C-alpha positions in Angstrom: 45.7 58.0 -4.7 41.8 57.9 -4.8 40.1 55.1 -4.7 38.3 55.9 -7.8 41.4 56.3 -9.3 42.7 52.6 -8.3 39.1 51.2 -9.5 40.0 52.6 -13.1 43.5 51.3 -12.7 42.4 47.8 -11.8 39.9 48.0 -14.7 42.2 48.9 -17.3 44.7 45.9 -16.1 42.1 43.3 -16.1 40.9 44.5 -19.8 44.2 44.4 -20.9 44.9 41.0 -19.3 41.6 39.7 -21.0 42.8 40.9 -24.5 46.1 39.9 -24.3 44.9 36.1 -23.1 42.4 36.3 -25.8 44.8 37.0 -28.7 47.2 34.4 -27.5 44.3 31.4 -27.4 43.5 32.7 -30.9 47.0 32.7 -32.4 47.6 28.9 -30.4 44.5 27.2 -32.0 45.3 24.1 -34.3 43.0 22.7 -36.8 42.9 19.2 -37.4 43.7 17.8 -41.1 41.7 15.0 -42.4 43.8 12.2 -43.2 43.1 9.9 -46.0 41.9 6.5 -45.3 44.8 4.2 -44.7 42.7 1.0 -46.4 42.7 3.0 -50.0 45.3 2.2 -52.7 44.6 4.0 -55.9 47.1 4.9 -58.6 48.6 8.1 -59.1 46.7 9.0 -62.3 45.8 12.6 -63.1 41.9 12.1 -64.0 40.2 14.8 -62.2 36.3 14.3 -61.0 34.2 16.5 -59.1 31.7 15.2 -56.6 28.6 16.2 -55.1 30.1 17.9 -52.4 31.7 20.2 -54.7 35.6 18.8 -54.1 37.7 18.0 -57.1 39.7 14.8 -56.7 42.5 13.3 -58.9 40.8 10.4 -59.9 37.6 8.3 -59.2 39.2 5.9 -56.8 40.6 8.7 -54.7 37.1 10.2 -54.3 35.5 6.9 -53.4 38.3 6.5 -50.7 37.3 9.7 -49.4 33.4 8.7 -49.4 32.6 11.4 -52.0 29.6 10.3 -54.1 27.8 11.9 -57.4 31.2 12.3 -59.4 31.6 13.2 -62.6 34.5 14.2 -65.0 36.0 17.4 -64.2 35.8 18.9 -67.7 37.9 18.6 -71.1 41.6 17.1 -70.7 44.2 19.4 -72.2 46.0 16.7 -74.1 
């Protein structure tokens, strides 16, 4: 085999290995889910509020536990 063919073959193997390693690294990424502060105790009441961060919380107590501010009722209640 000519030297140029060896170089091409080596380049192809290295490129393929880089693709495989990159794909495996992407698949194995994990993301930490934020956890609720442990010192907050809120009633399990559905009274939704929308806060300035754009998130909807089940009630004002839960929103405050997560540090949300500028909360307002989420809208008309269905009952």
